[in-house]
C-alpha positions, 0 to 999 in steps of 0.5 A: 459576489465576494460572499459567493466566492468565499462559500465556494472556496470553503466548499472546495476546501472541504472536498479537498481535505475530506478524509476517507472512511476506514474500511477493515478486513479485520477488527478484533478486540478480545482478552488476548489483545487487539488486531486491526487490518485495513482492506487491501488497497491497490498501489500499483498495477501493470497489465501487459499482454497476457500478464498482470502484476498488482501491488497492494498495501494494507495497514495493521495494528497488532496490540499497538504495533503498526505495520504495513502488509505488502502483497504482490499478485502476478498472473500470466500464461507464461512462467513467473520467476520468483521474487523473494523477501529475506531478512534484508528486505525493505521498503523505501518510500519517498515523499513529495517533501523529499524525505525518504522513509525506510520500513524494515521487513520482519525477518522472513524468508518467503518466495510466495506461493505459485498456483495454477488457476484457469490455465494461468500461473498465479504467484502471491508474495506477501511481507510485513514491514515495520514503521518507526514512530517518528516516521508516521507524522511525515506519512500522514502529511505528505503524499508518496512520490515513489516507493522502492522494494528491496527484494532478495537479490533485486530492487524495484522502483514503483511510481505512486500515481495520483490517480490509478483506475484499475483495469482489473476491478474498474475502481479508482485509487489514489496511491500517493495519498494511501498513508494520508488517508488510512494511517488514522485507521490503525492508530 
């Protein structure tokens, strides 16, 4: 009986700590340099009435410089007010161990693009944020509890769910483990 319990415990621990496979949207190495980018990953989604907001993270390694690509996609039949990034924009990530990690935005002024698709307004905002080397280890070891995005003129908090089942693509995501699962893909 003790042997069966130990085998079961071993199998559960393997399943619990199994690493996610790396999936890339781009993986290029040539004479100019190297560039890797993970696929976009849903970290927040809100669908209410005739509007929806989705936040995506992807990780990038461009010639050894690791950064986070943040994308916000908003769709609505109504007008969508612009959210913008400026030189002071940041993303703050609070981990379950209480530590807060700050990612600095590249100096970019952007309010995204507004397009009209199928009688809906769609706004896409994208920004790049840099890590410091001393923060990567904490991000690999602890889940995210929430993250704060400092836009130009406003700050918004988002809770990182353990499990997010997307209403849009019907896939299951684990936003709180994003860095734990995918930082290894760009180092």
